[in-house]
VEXDREN-2710 file (C-alpha; in Angstrom, 1 decimal):
% VEXDREN-2710
k/r/px/py/pz
1/UNK/27.4/-5.8/10.9
2/UNK/24.1/-3.9/10.7
3/UNK/21.1/-4.7/12.8
4/UNK/18.8/-4.6/9.8
5/UNK/19.2/-4.2/6.1
6/UNK/16.1/-3.3/4.1
7/UNK/16.1/-4.2/0.4
8/UNK/13.7/-1.7/-1.3
9/UNK/13.6/2.0/-0.7
10/UNK/10.0/2.7/-1.7
11/UNK/7.4/4.1/0.8
12/UNK/7.1/0.9/2.8
13/UNK/10.8/0.2/3.1
14/UNK/11.7/3.8/4.0
15/UNK/8.8/4.0/6.5
16/UNK/10.1/0.8/8.2
17/UNK/13.7/2.3/8.2
18/UNK/12.4/5.4/9.9
19/UNK/10.5/3.5/12.6
20/UNK/13.5/1.3/13.3
21/UNK/15.9/4.2/13.4
22/UNK/13.6/6.1/15.8
23/UNK/13.8/2.9/18.0
24/UNK/17.6/3.1/18.0
25/UNK/18.4/0.3/15.6
26/UNK/21.4/0.3/13.1
27/UNK/19.6/0.2/9.8
28/UNK/20.5/0.6/6.1
29/UNK/18.3/0.8/3.0
30/UNK/19.3/-0.5/-0.4
31/UNK/17.4/0.9/-3.4
32/UNK/17.9/-0.3/-6.9
33/UNK/16.7/2.9/-8.5
34/UNK/19.4/5.5/-9.0
35/UNK/16.8/8.3/-9.2
36/UNK/13.4/8.4/-7.5
37/UNK/10.3/7.7/-9.6
38/UNK/8.1/10.8/-10.4
39/UNK/4.9/8.8/-11.0
40/UNK/2.1/9.7/-8.6
41/UNK/1.0/6.0/-8.2
42/UNK/-0.5/5.4/-4.7
43/UNK/-2.1/8.5/-3.4
44/UNK/-4.5/7.6/-0.5
45/UNK/-3.2/7.7/3.1
46/UNK/-5.5/6.5/5.8
47/UNK/-5.8/7.5/9.5
48/UNK/-3.8/4.5/11.0
49/UNK/-1.0/5.4/8.6
50/UNK/-1.1/9.1/9.6
51/UNK/-0.7/8.0/13.3
52/UNK/2.4/6.0/12.2
53/UNK/3.8/8.9/10.2
54/UNK/3.2/11.2/13.2
55/UNK/5.3/8.8/15.4
56/UNK/8.3/9.2/13.1
57/UNK/7.9/13.0/12.7
58/UNK/6.6/13.1/9.1
59/UNK/2.8/13.7/9.5
60/UNK/2.8/17.5/9.9
61/UNK/4.9/18.0/6.7
62/UNK/2.8/15.6/4.8
63/UNK/-0.5/17.2/5.9
64/UNK/0.7/20.6/4.8
65/UNK/1.0/19.2/1.2
66/UNK/-1.9/16.7/1.1
67/UNK/-5.6/17.2/0.3
68/UNK/-7.9/16.1/3.1
69/UNK/-10.9/14.0/2.0
70/UNK/-13.6/14.1/4.7
71/UNK/-16.3/12.4/2.7
72/UNK/-17.0/10.3/-0.4
73/UNK/-20.1/9.9/-2.5
74/UNK/-21.4/7.1/-4.8
75/UNK/-23.2/7.9/-8.0
76/UNK/-24.9/5.9/-10.8
77/UNK/-26.7/7.0/-14.0
78/UNK/-26.3/10.6/-13.0
79/UNK/-27.9/10.1/-9.6
80/UNK/-26.4/10.2/-6.1
81/UNK/-26.9/6.9/-4.4
82/UNK/-25.4/7.9/-1.1
83/UNK/-22.5/9.5/0.8
84/UNK/-20.0/8.4/3.5
85/UNK/-18.4/10.7/6.0
86/UNK/-15.0/9.8/7.5
87/UNK/-15.2/12.4/10.3
88/UNK/-16.5/10.0/12.9
89/UNK/-14.6/6.9/11.7
90/UNK/-11.2/7.9/12.9
91/UNK/-10.8/10.3/15.9
92/UNK/-7.7/12.3/15.7
93/UNK/-7.5/12.2/11.9
94/UNK/-11.1/12.5/10.7
95/UNK/-10.2/12.2/7.0
96/UNK/-8.3/10.4/4.4
97/UNK/-5.5/12.4/2.7
98/UNK/-4.3/12.3/-0.9
99/UNK/-0.7/13.0/-1.9
100/UNK/1.3/11.7/-4.9
101/UNK/3.5/8.8/-3.9
102/UNK/6.7/10.5/-5.0
103/UNK/6.0/13.3/-2.6
104/UNK/5.4/10.9/0.2
105/UNK/8.6/9.0/-0.6
106/UNK/10.6/12.2/-0.6
107/UNK/9.3/13.2/2.9
108/UNK/10.2/9.7/4.2
109/UNK/13.7/9.8/2.6
110/UNK/14.4/13.2/4.1
111/UNK/13.4/12.0/7.5
112/UNK/15.5/8.9/7.3
113/UNK/18.5/10.9/6.2
114/UNK/18.0/13.0/9.3
115/UNK/17.9/9.9/11.5
116/UNK/20.7/7.9/9.7
117/UNK/22.7/10.2/7.3
118/UNK/24.1/8.3/4.4
119/UNK/22.3/5.0/5.1
120/UNK/19.8/5.3/2.2
121/UNK/21.9/3.9/-0.7
122/UNK/20.4/4.5/-4.2
123/UNK/21.5/2.7/-7.3
124/UNK/22.4/-0.5/-5.4
125/UNK/21.2/-3.8/-6.8
126/UNK/20.9/-6.9/-4.6
127/UNK/22.2/-9.9/-6.4
128/UNK/21.8/-12.5/-3.6
129/UNK/20.7/-13.0/0.0
130/UNK/21.5/-16.0/2.2
131/UNK/20.2/-16.7/5.7
132/UNK/23.1/-18.4/7.5
133/UNK/21.2/-19.0/10.7
134/UNK/23.2/-16.6/12.9
135/UNK/23.2/-13.7/10.3
136/UNK/22.3/-12.9/6.8
137/UNK/24.7/-12.3/3.9
138/UNK/23.6/-9.9/1.3
139/UNK/25.4/-9.7/-2.1
140/UNK/25.1/-6.5/-4.1
141/UNK/26.7/-5.0/-7.2
142/UNK/28.7/-2.7/-4.9
143/UNK/30.0/-5.3/-2.4
144/UNK/28.8/-7.7/0.4
145/UNK/26.9/-6.6/3.5
146/UNK/26.0/-8.6/6.6
147/UNK/23.0/-8.0/8.9
148/UNK/21.3/-9.7/11.8
149/UNK/18.0/-9.4/9.8
150/UNK/17.2/-8.6/6.2
151/UNK/13.8/-7.2/5.2
152/UNK/12.3/-7.7/1.7
153/UNK/10.5/-4.5/0.8
154/UNK/11.2/-4.8/-2.9
155/UNK/7.7/-5.2/-4.3
156/UNK/5.6/-7.8/-6.0
157/UNK/8.5/-9.2/-8.0
158/UNK/10.6/-9.4/-4.8
159/UNK/14.0/-11.0/-5.3
160/UNK/14.3/-11.3/-1.5
161/UNK/11.1/-13.4/-1.4
162/UNK/12.4/-15.6/-4.3
163/UNK/15.8/-16.1/-2.6
164/UNK/14.0/-17.1/0.6
165/UNK/12.0/-19.7/-1.3
166/UNK/8.7/-18.3/-0.3
167/UNK/5.8/-19.1/-2.7
168/UNK/2.7/-17.0/-3.6
169/UNK/-0.9/-17.9/-3.0
170/UNK/-3.4/-16.5/-5.5
171/UNK/-6.5/-14.8/-4.0
172/UNK/-9.5/-14.3/-6.3
173/UNK/-9.6/-13.1/-9.9
174/UNK/-7.7/-10.3/-11.5
175/UNK/-9.1/-7.1/-13.1
176/UNK/-7.7/-4.4/-15.4
177/UNK/-7.9/-0.6/-15.1
178/UNK/-6.8/2.6/-16.8
179/UNK/-5.6/5.5/-14.6
180/UNK/-4.6/9.2/-15.2
181/UNK/-4.5/12.6/-13.6
182/UNK/-6.3/15.6/-14.9
183/UNK/-6.9/19.3/-14.0
184/UNK/-9.7/19.4/-11.4
185/UNK/-12.5/21.5/-12.8
186/UNK/-14.9/21.1/-9.8
187/UNK/-15.8/24.4/-8.1
188/UNK/-14.0/24.7/-4.8
189/UNK/-17.3/25.6/-3.0
190/UNK/-19.0/22.3/-4.1
191/UNK/-15.9/20.1/-4.2
192/UNK/-17.2/16.5/-4.2
193/UNK/-14.2/14.9/-2.5
194/UNK/-13.9/11.2/-3.5
195/UNK/-16.5/10.0/-6.0
196/UNK/-17.3/6.4/-7.0
197/UNK/-19.3/6.0/-10.2
198/UNK/-20.9/2.6/-10.2
199/UNK/-21.9/2.6/-13.9
200/UNK/-23.3/0.0/-16.2
201/UNK/-20.0/-0.4/-18.1
202/UNK/-17.8/-0.6/-14.9
203/UNK/-16.7/1.5/-12.1
204/UNK/-15.0/4.9/-12.4
205/UNK/-13.3/6.4/-9.4
206/UNK/-12.2/10.0/-8.8
207/UNK/-10.1/11.5/-6.1
208/UNK/-8.7/15.0/-5.5
209/UNK/-5.0/15.7/-5.4
210/UNK/-3.0/18.8/-4.4
211/UNK/-2.5/21.7/-6.8
212/UNK/-5.8/21.5/-8.5
213/UNK/-5.4/18.0/-9.9
214/UNK/-7.7/15.0/-9.8
215/UNK/-7.0/11.2/-10.2
216/UNK/-9.4/9.2/-12.4
217/UNK/-9.4/5.4/-12.5
218/UNK/-11.7/3.3/-14.7
219/UNK/-12.2/-0.4/-14.9
220/UNK/-11.5/-1.8/-18.4
221/UNK/-12.4/-5.0/-20.3
222/UNK/-8.7/-5.7/-21.0
223/UNK/-5.3/-4.4/-20.3
224/UNK/-5.3/-1.3/-22.5
225/UNK/-1.5/-0.7/-22.7
226/UNK/-1.9/1.4/-25.9
227/UNK/-4.5/3.8/-24.4
228/UNK/-3.7/7.4/-23.8
229/UNK/-5.2/10.2/-21.8
230/UNK/-7.7/11.1/-24.6
231/UNK/-9.0/7.5/-24.5
232/UNK/-9.4/7.7/-20.7
233/UNK/-11.2/11.0/-21.0
234/UNK/-13.6/9.6/-23.6
235/UNK/-14.2/6.5/-21.4
236/UNK/-15.0/8.7/-18.3
237/UNK/-17.4/10.9/-20.4
238/UNK/-19.1/7.9/-21.9
239/UNK/-19.8/6.2/-18.5
240/UNK/-20.3/9.2/-16.2
241/UNK/-21.1/12.2/-18.4
242/UNK/-18.2/14.1/-16.8
243/UNK/-15.9/16.0/-19.2
244/UNK/-12.3/16.0/-18.0
245/UNK/-9.7/18.2/-19.7
246/UNK/-6.0/19.0/-19.5
247/UNK/-4.3/15.7/-18.7
248/UNK/-1.4/15.9/-16.3
249/UNK/1.0/13.2/-17.5
250/UNK/0.4/10.0/-19.4
251/UNK/-2.4/7.6/-18.7
252/UNK/-1.3/4.1/-17.5
253/UNK/-3.0/0.7/-17.7
254/UNK/-2.5/-1.8/-14.9
255/UNK/-3.7/-5.2/-13.9
256/UNK/-4.7/-6.1/-10.4
257/UNK/-3.7/-9.4/-9.0
258/UNK/-4.3/-10.4/-5.4
259/UNK/-1.7/-12.7/-3.9
260/UNK/-0.4/-13.5/-0.5
261/UNK/2.9/-15.0/0.5
262/UNK/2.7/-18.4/2.2
263/UNK/5.1/-17.1/4.8
264/UNK/6.3/-13.7/5.8
265/UNK/9.8/-14.9/7.0
266/UNK/12.3/-17.4/5.9
267/UNK/12.7/-20.8/7.5
268/UNK/15.3/-21.0/10.2
269/UNK/18.7/-22.7/9.6
270/UNK/20.7/-24.7/12.1
271/UNK/23.6/-22.9/13.6
272/UNK/26.5/-25.2/14.6
273/UNK/26.7/-25.6/18.4
274/UNK/23.2/-24.2/19.0
275/UNK/20.1/-26.4/19.3
276/UNK/17.0/-25.4/17.4
277/UNK/13.9/-24.8/19.4
278/UNK/11.6/-26.5/16.9
279/UNK/10.2/-26.5/13.4
280/UNK/8.4/-23.2/13.9
281/UNK/11.7/-21.3/14.4
282/UNK/11.7/-18.1/12.4
283/UNK/14.5/-17.3/10.0
284/UNK/16.2/-13.9/9.5
285/UNK/14.7/-12.8/6.2
286/UNK/11.3/-11.1/6.6
287/UNK/8.9/-9.6/4.1
288/UNK/6.8/-6.4/4.2
289/UNK/4.4/-4.6/1.9
290/UNK/3.9/-5.8/-1.7
291/UNK/6.7/-8.4/-1.3
292/UNK/4.4/-10.1/1.2
293/UNK/1.0/-9.4/-0.3
294/UNK/-0.3/-7.8/-3.5
295/UNK/-3.7/-6.2/-2.8
296/UNK/-5.9/-4.3/-5.2
297/UNK/-5.1/-0.6/-5.0
298/UNK/-8.8/0.1/-5.5
299/UNK/-9.6/1.6/-2.1
300/UNK/-6.1/2.6/-1.4
301/UNK/-5.1/-0.3/0.8
302/UNK/-1.8/-1.5/-0.7
303/UNK/0.7/1.1/0.5
304/UNK/-1.2/1.6/3.8
305/UNK/-1.2/-2.2/4.5
306/UNK/2.5/-2.2/4.0
307/UNK/3.0/0.6/6.5
308/UNK/0.9/-1.3/9.0
309/UNK/3.3/-4.3/8.4
310/UNK/6.2/-2.0/9.3
311/UNK/4.5/-0.8/12.5
312/UNK/3.9/-4.4/13.5
313/UNK/7.4/-5.6/12.5
314/UNK/9.5/-2.9/14.2
315/UNK/8.8/-4.0/17.8
316/UNK/9.2/-7.7/16.8
317/UNK/12.6/-7.0/15.4
318/UNK/13.7/-5.0/18.4
319/UNK/12.6/-7.9/20.7
320/UNK/14.3/-10.4/18.5
321/UNK/17.6/-8.5/18.6
322/UNK/17.5/-7.9/22.3
323/UNK/16.3/-11.4/23.2
324/UNK/17.3/-14.0/20.5
325/UNK/15.5/-16.7/22.4
326/UNK/12.2/-14.8/21.7
327/UNK/12.8/-14.3/18.0
328/UNK/10.9/-17.4/16.8
329/UNK/7.9/-16.5/18.9
330/UNK/7.7/-12.8/18.0
331/UNK/8.3/-13.3/14.3
332/UNK/5.8/-16.1/14.2
333/UNK/3.2/-13.7/15.7
334/UNK/4.1/-11.1/13.1
335/UNK/3.7/-13.7/10.4
336/UNK/0.3/-14.9/11.7
337/UNK/-1.2/-11.5/12.4
338/UNK/-0.1/-9.7/9.2
339/UNK/-1.0/-12.5/6.9
340/UNK/-4.4/-12.5/8.5
341/UNK/-4.6/-8.7/7.9
342/UNK/-3.6/-9.4/4.3
343/UNK/-6.4/-11.9/3.8
344/UNK/-8.9/-9.4/5.3
345/UNK/-7.7/-6.7/3.0
346/UNK/-7.9/-9.0/0.0
347/UNK/-11.5/-9.8/0.9
348/UNK/-12.4/-6.2/1.2
349/UNK/-10.7/-5.3/-2.0
350/UNK/-12.4/-8.3/-3.7
351/UNK/-15.7/-7.0/-2.6
352/UNK/-14.9/-3.5/-3.9
353/UNK/-13.8/-4.9/-7.3
354/UNK/-16.9/-7.1/-7.5
355/UNK/-19.2/-4.1/-6.8
356/UNK/-17.4/-2.2/-9.6
357/UNK/-17.8/-4.8/-12.4
358/UNK/-20.2/-4.1/-15.3
359/UNK/-23.9/-4.5/-14.3
360/UNK/-27.2/-4.4/-16.2
361/UNK/-30.8/-5.0/-15.5
362/UNK/-31.7/-6.8/-12.3
363/UNK/-28.0/-7.0/-11.2
364/UNK/-27.7/-3.2/-11.6
365/UNK/-30.8/-2.6/-9.5
366/UNK/-29.7/-5.0/-6.8
367/UNK/-26.2/-3.5/-6.7
368/UNK/-27.5/0.0/-6.4
369/UNK/-29.9/-1.1/-3.6
370/UNK/-26.9/-2.6/-1.7
371/UNK/-24.9/0.6/-2.2
372/UNK/-27.7/2.7/-0.8
373/UNK/-28.1/0.5/2.2
374/UNK/-24.4/0.6/3.0
375/UNK/-24.4/4.5/3.0
376/UNK/-27.3/4.6/5.6
377/UNK/-27.1/4.1/9.4
378/UNK/-26.0/1.8/11.0
379/UNK/-24.1/0.3/8.1
380/UNK/-22.5/3.5/7.0
381/UNK/-20.3/3.8/10.1
382/UNK/-19.0/0.3/9.7
383/UNK/-18.3/0.9/6.0
384/UNK/-16.5/4.2/6.9
385/UNK/-14.3/2.4/9.4
386/UNK/-13.5/-0.3/6.9
387/UNK/-12.7/2.2/4.2
388/UNK/-10.3/4.0/6.6
389/UNK/-8.6/0.7/7.5
390/UNK/-9.4/0.8/11.2
391/UNK/-9.6/-3.0/11.3
392/UNK/-6.3/-3.8/9.6
END
């Protein structure tokens, strides 16, 4: 019987696996995909995550590949509204870094394979999970597995969450965006770093990537599933005046929904011969990352919030395994603190999305005035700390 089985081998599940393995636990990862995805997807990595990656021995290799973003600027109607520096917001890592998600995942998988060879199992589909009270039975298409704890790291459509009977809570309204990567034509000597264009027709965001690439994201009026890179390039030029060329891969449309699980662990079950300590007992199925909270990726919070879940969950699981009598208390604390962090992240993301919505006339002038004020002392340091996730 394993100490922990993690369902979902994306960046959050594999990060948690590495943290647990470094802590000496017997852990196995089940990943449904037979081959890794090569989509760049989440790219921003914030200072708290870099500290966590350093603790498992991955940060140095990641920093060798990533682009370091030390500042960001905000523009509107061809004018610069303000700039934020991240250099004082996070001592030790005075920057945000950008790296395609598939490269980050590859580094995490390689590290976990060093720590627990053969325990990352690709092409395995979970078909059922049942918390028996004293252990968890996991059914897969390659046979059953038992573990003391099972972690759902299997994304927004989590089968683990569904099996545990945990419901979603909707937070705020949804938005739609179009995203794509292009060759970065900005001169190296005047590289703008991250740029937010708060334009009349909706926000456009731009972030550098390694190998001379740049990620562009634009808010749209609807889910433009038929749009291609040429459509995105035209939208960028229309709103910002910036001409982008040479798309690197297909554009993709996505919808942002903000949701929070009503619990981040299953309810406990009675074990024959053992009294229950009360109705607040924690069960043995626990959620992390997008399985527990879907947060807008605008601002780069989603993957990083999941990593901070992993950092918080690891010591709780270690304590629960060493001292079963403390399990209910430590997992209840994990549930309370990480759902609170999820709510704060959703509020911050909601503010970001609201600022990026189309604006005209008095609303446009008011929004630009707010943006200018937020990039000036003393507010700019608070905003920089929030953007770099120092409070989550």
